[in-house]
C-alpha positions, 0 to 999 in steps of 0.5 A: 919359435911356435909352440908344437902339439903333442897328441897321444892317448897315453897320458903318461908317454905324452908328459914324458914327450912334452918334458923331454921336448921341454927339456931340449927348448921345445915349447910345447902343447899337449892333447889326449885325443884328436878331438882334444887337440881340434880344440887347441888348434882353435884356441892356440896363439900362435898355431904350433908350428908342428903336431906330433901324433899318434895314430891309435885313439879314441874320441878321434884317432890321428887319421881323422885329425889330420885330415880335419886338420888339413881341411881347416886353410890356416892349418893345413900347412903345418906339419904333422910327424906320427908317431906310433907302436904299428908299422902299419901305421908306416902307410897310413903317415903317408896318406895322411902327408906327415912329413915323418913317421917315428916307431914307439918306442921313440928313440929321445935324439931321433924325437927331438932331432925329427921336432927340429928339423921340421918344426915350424919357426916363424 
């Protein structure tokens, strides 16, 4: 199974999400901002089958990351699930082509189900 990439600048939240997803049987990578996430994508083999993306981050925010990721031929088809505390980011999620939008604080069961639905498994 391909890994999934969790991108969030809140280290405690990111680590908690990674632990929950590992406990659910997923292989998980993490990044603290969009720039670091692009570096992870550049080095990851196999490529992640899903990106779980926060929108509000320093260095490179979620929207900037999604635009750069979708500009790369090898990465453009990786599904993105946006998770954000802001309800206004639901519209941004549609703009960046996200396959799903989850509102923080995220329900663990909904998170695991959403990841399972959208993770590319090839």
